[in-house]
C-alpha positions, 0 to 999 in steps of 0.5 A: 499500500503507498502512502497514506494522503495527510487527510487522511493523516489528520483524521486519524490523528484527530480520531486517536487524540479524541480516543487518548484524553477518553481514556481508552487503550491505545490498542483499543483504539485502533481497531475502533477507527479499524472498523470504520475505514472503508478501504479495507488494506488500510483496515488490515494495517491498523488492525495488524498495527493493534497486533503489534502494540498487544504483542508489546511492541510500541505504537513508534515500533508498530508505525514503522513496520506498517510502512505506510507512516512518514518518518516526521509521524514515527518521531514524533510518536516517539517523543509522545510516547517518551514524554507521556504525552502522545495525545496531546502529539497526536492533536498537533500532528492532525494541526500538521496533517491538516495545514499540509493536505489545505496547503495542497487544496489550496495549491490544487485551486491556486493553478487550476484557473490560471491552468485553464488560462495559460491553455486558452492562452497558448492556444490563442498564441499558437493561432497568432504564431502559426497562422495568422503572422504566416498571412500578414507576413504575406500581405507585407512582401506583397505591398514591398515591407518585410516583417520586423526582427521579431515577427521575423522570428515569431513566425519562425516559431510557429513554423517549428512549433507547427512542425513540432508541436506534438513533442514540444507540447507533451515535454511542456506537459512533463515537466509540469506534472514533474513540479507539480507531483514530485518537486510540489513541496519545493515550489511551495517550501522554500528554504527561508520556510523549511526552517522556519517550519523546522524551527515550529517543529523544535519548539514543539517538541522542546514544549513538550520535553519540558511539560513534562519535565525532562532536563533541558540538556536531556530534550535537546539530546533527544530532539536532535534527531527529529532535526532534518534541517542542517542549519538548525542541527548546527545552531542546537548544537550550539546552544547545547555547547553553551549550555553545557559551557554555564551559560543559562538559558537565555544567554546560551539562545542568544548566542545560538540564534535558533529563534527570533531575537523577539521570540528570545526575549519571551523564553527568557521570562518562561523559563525565569518564570518558570512557564518555559513549555507555554511559552515554547509552546507560544512560539511554536504556534506562531512560525505556524501562523507564518509559514501559512501567511506566507504559503497563502501570500505566495499562492495569491501571486501566483495567477496574476502572474501569470496573467501579466506574463502572457499578457506580455507575449500576446502584445509582443505578437501583436505590436511584432504585426500591427507596427508595420502594418502602422508605418505602411498607414502612416506614409499613406 
């Protein structure tokens, strides 16, 4: 079975969070969910997970054994089991996967209308380049006027397109599909957004460990395996080194520069007042909101940008035809 979709993961985590919060045993919870699943393969995987938990396997190991859940979910479940906050982790995972699912929906909605527009405009451009420009070239040649450089190049491009059009269109379609389905995350999450998302994950996991009474050094060492961003890893190592060198938490955070300075001040107050877990949780939420807002702004730019680019292309083609005609008319 292939990897489970984000919306399914969000629903599963939300159901587990509610059931665990009610005090029901984890294996019974999973079996209850399996009964409500329409997909037989998915239901079989859930029942197998419940059987493994019956055999004293941890929930994290049961997820690994299933081989349909991503590494982030597995590692977060392991954090939840070790910290004693599995229900909180499942609730946070449901929000995380819901956000990813919503982002995919936003991306699809943002690209649907522009994609239709691009297809229509490519049809118009193809008609202009393949049919209209050659006709104007013939008319202008009969009048003793040659097409300008841009129009002449476009006309020859049209001849090439007419000859190899099917292959060119197929290559373009395959490239677009590759970007949307293979490189989609890189299109959505740039380097800065990925870093901020990893910082949000780091802050949330830290809040769980601190809330469960872990020593900050032990918490940081356990979290390091969850971090995938190399830049953040270096900063966390610096943070640990600063603490081991006798710095207080506030100084160590400021020196490591994991968070923005405004958030460092919040953490200093949080550690001083004994509310470090709450401060970390608020910072995680703040970073998640920043990522969501950045993605929304980026997607809102896609449609007008495509319209503007296509309008410029069509305008250049029309100008390449109209300018010679205007020159002839002005000479009459």
